[in-house]
C-alpha positions, -999 to +999 in steps of 0.1 A: -621-380+299-655-378+301-659-376+338-635-346+340-647-312+344-646-291+311-615-266+308-625-230+303-614-212+272-576-219+266-570-180+255-582-160+283-598-129+272-602-103+303-629-079+286-649-107+273-650-127+307-658-093+323-687-086+303-702-122+297-695-130+333-710-101+350-741-091+329-766-107+354-750-086+381-754-054+364-791-062+360-789-072+399-773-037+407-797-017+385-829-036+403-809-028+439-807+009+428-847+008+419-855-011+451-835+015+471-853+046+453-888+028+462-880+020+497-865+057+502-899+070+486-921+048+506-903+059+538-900+097+531-929+101+507-925+112+471-914+152+470-942+175+469-931+189+437-927+167+407-936+136+431-956+118+401-927+124+377-902+108+400-923+077+404-930+074+366-890+080+361-883+050+385-907+027+370-895+038+334-859+031+347-868-004+361-889-013+328-856-002+306-833-027+330-861-053+328-862-055+290-823-050+287-820-084+309-846-101+285-829-091+255-795-103+266-778-082+242-743-080+260-715-095+243-678-087+234-688-069+203-713-047+220-691-032+248-705+003+243-740-010+252-726-019+288-713+018+286-746+031+279-762+011+308-737+026+332-746+062+318-781+056+320-775+046+355-755+078+364-782+100+348-811+082+368-792+087+400-785+125+391-823+130+383-835+115+414-811+134+435-819+164+420-857+155+424-851+149+463-828+163+485-796+164+464-763+148+472-766+163+508-794+140+514-793+102+528-793+089+489-761+107+478-739+075+480-761+061+452-733+071+430-711+039+444-736+017+425-723+030+389-687+030+403-687-006+411-705-016+380-680+001+357-650-012+380-663-047+377-671-048+340-653-018+321-618-017+336-598+008+354-595+036+327-632+036+318-640+038+357-616+068+363-634+085+335-670+077+349-656+089+383-647+119+367-683+123+351-698+117+387-678+143+402-692+169+376-726+157+384-721+155+422-707+191+423-734+204+399-762+191+425-743+204+455-745+239+439-780+235+426-787+221+462-778+255+475-744+245+491-711+267+490-683+247+473-658+272+488-670+267+523-652+243+546-682+222+549-687+222+511-651+211+507-654+186+532-685+169+520-680+171+483-641+164+486-646+132+509-672+117+490-653+122+455-621+106+469-643+075+484-659+069+448-621+072+434-606+049+457-634+022+456-636+025+418-598+020+416-594-008+440-622-026+427-609-024+393-575-035+403-587-063+422-607-075+389-574-072+372-554-091+397-581-116+395-579-120+357-539-124+362-544-151+387-569-167+363-546-167+333-517-182+355-541-210+367-550-216+330-517-218+320-509-242+347-538-265+338-534-264+301-497-264+294-467-285+297-443-264+320-413-274+304-420-272+264-451-246+266-467-273+245-505-282+253-508-309+283-527-342+275-560-328+289-560-298+268-550-316+237-580-342+242-603-310+246-594-291+218-593-322+195-629-331+204-648-304+183-622-312+152-627-347+154-665-343+154-666-320+126-644-346+106-669-375+113-699-351+102-681-340+070-663-374+063-630-357+061-598-377+065-579-371+097-547-386+110-537-390+148-498-394+154-480-405+187-441-398+190-422-411+215-383-407+222-363-438+217-336-431+244-345-405+269-337-426+300-301-431+286-298-398+280-309-388+314-287-415+331-254-408+307-255-371+306-283-360+332-317-346+333-307-313+319-295-332+289-328-350+288-346-319+290-328-302+260-336-333+240-374-329+250-374-294+238-356-302+208-383-328+199-409-301+209-393-275+188-392-296+155-429-308+158-439-272+162-418-261+131-432-289+109-470-288+119-494-265+098-511-239+115-544-263+115-528-289+134-527-295+171-493-307+189-491-314+226-466-332+250-489-361+263-465-372+291-430-380+297-413-384+264-445-389+245-459-364+222-492-365+201-505-347+169-538-345+156-534-334+118-574-324+102-577-330+066-548-353+062-552-390+052-525-418+060-502-409+030-499-372+037-493-377+073-466-403+064-449-383+038-449-353+065-435-374+094-407-390+071-397-355+059-396-345+097-371-372+100-350-368+072-347-328+077-343-329+114-317-359+112-288-339+126-305-320+155-335-344+162-330-372+191-339-406+179-378-407+180-405-434+170-437-424+153-467-442+149-497-430+126-535-440+126-560-424+102-596-421+097-616-439+085-589-468+074-582-475+110-613-465+131-636-436+142-633-433+180-605-406+189-595-429+217-592-458+195-572-443+168-550-428+196-545-465+208-539-477+171-512-450+168-494-460+199-494-495+186-480-484+155-452-465+175-444-495+192-439-512+160-413-485+150-396-493+182-395-528+177-382-522+141-350-502+155-366-469+161-363-436+144-388-446+119-425-441+111-448-468+111-486-467+100-512-488+118-518-520+103-554-522+120-583-529+095-614-510+108-648-528+097-676-501+104-708-513+120-737-518+097 
């Protein structure tokens, strides 16, 4: 288990992934913007009017981005700060274009940078709204630059650029949404049993580890349970695999219904299920599982259950699962459809 790559979060949050995963990219886009502006000023020279203000404004914007990257203040609770960054980027581009040659110059395509930033991090709706804002800034700059919006040249220039902004923003945001959908599907395949929709063995062990570590630190009792069907092979041979699947689903449904919100349950493989019961000693676990067998006697297939508890039967999770597995086989040997407690006596190291 320790040699496997860790699982990603078992609940896929697209907004959180977009913001936390692309924070560095936002700064890189801002620094790319500053680099392009500086390169333009070096090649063409600072404008005769307001040249010093243009240089000071560029340096101030770079310092703003640099300070933000050092503070690392983006997270899923401060989404509005990322929106603020994008708006500041639009404002800086508009101010720079107004100080130079406007949207009719070589730098008019700088607006693509905030469009892509928004599409990658803020989603489709926010991107379309920002494209609307960029369109207003673009038309204002075109008008201030002496352009005629009603001329063929003006309509062609502004219309073509705004359509490009809109298409790139929408397609980039749609691509990001498709990637998140694909990731959610892959995550489901990696962590859930396809028949029962329970956690699979690997996801169960990954999720149990922090509960296990916390219980050891606080010295709180917990129990590990192994459940195995007594006659799944006989059901498959006698009634077919569809009947076997229904039997597995019946066990899964009963386990899900009897567990508490804090308990973890998984299909470990084949006809074997596992439960982790935090804050539950051996007596509580035995009582819970005996009630399960009693109340579900009419609808539940025959199962054998084994229980191991901390601290009586061990500390290591792997050892406890092995002891619970041995107790489950004791239930089978005694005739099945019963609950057995591990008979291992754990002696902690001094």
